[in-house]
N, C-alpha and C positions, 0 to 999 in steps of 0.2 A: 523446540522444533516440532513440526507436525509430521505425521506419517503421510507421505505423499502417495496418492493413487497413481499407479503406473500408466494409466490410460488417459490422464488429463495433464496438460502442460503445467509445470510447476508455477509459472507466473500466474496462471488462472487461479490456481488453488490459493496462492498467497493473496492475490487480489480479493478473492472471496472472503478470506479471513479479515482483511482490512475493511471491506464493505460491511461485514457483519459488525465489526467494532464501531463503525460509523453509525450503522442502523440502531444498535442497542445502546448508544450513548457513551460508550467507552471513550470515543473520540467525539466530543461535542463540536458544534460549529466554531470555527476560528481557532481551534487548537492544532498544534503541530502534530503531524503524523510521522511515523518512523521514516528516517532518511534511508537512502539506498544502503549506506553502511550499516545502519541498524537493522534493516531487513536482512542483510547478509548474516549478521550475527545471530539474530533470532531464528531465522528459518534455514540457515545453511545454504543459501543460494548464491549464485554468481552475480557480479555487478550488473551485467547485461540483463539478467532476469529481474533484478530489483528495479532497474530503469524501465523495463517493460511494464512492471506493476504500476509504477508512478504514471507512465504514459497512458495506460488504459484507464486508470482512475481519473486522470485529468480529462481525457476524452469523454468520459461519462459525466463530467461536471461535478464529481464528488470531492475533488481536491483542486487546489490551485497552488501555484508555486510563486513565491516572491524571491527573485534573485538575491542571493546573499543571506537570506533569512530562513529559507526552508519551504516545506510544503505544508499546507494547512487544509482543514476540512472546510468545504464551501458551505454557505447557507443553503438549506434545502427549501 
């Protein structure tokens, strides 16, 4: 888990961590990113917060979701 800053929404902080992992190559293109359940386990967040993280990253074009398969890093 990370130490959450009290003045920044948790979903933004978790999204920042995932963005950094994509940026530094921890998650290369076309690799699966953490599921909502995995985000919950790693960061201690609620389901709705994990869903908001995924939604934000999809809207930014950083990830895409394949129904039944999971979410993956998009080609940059």
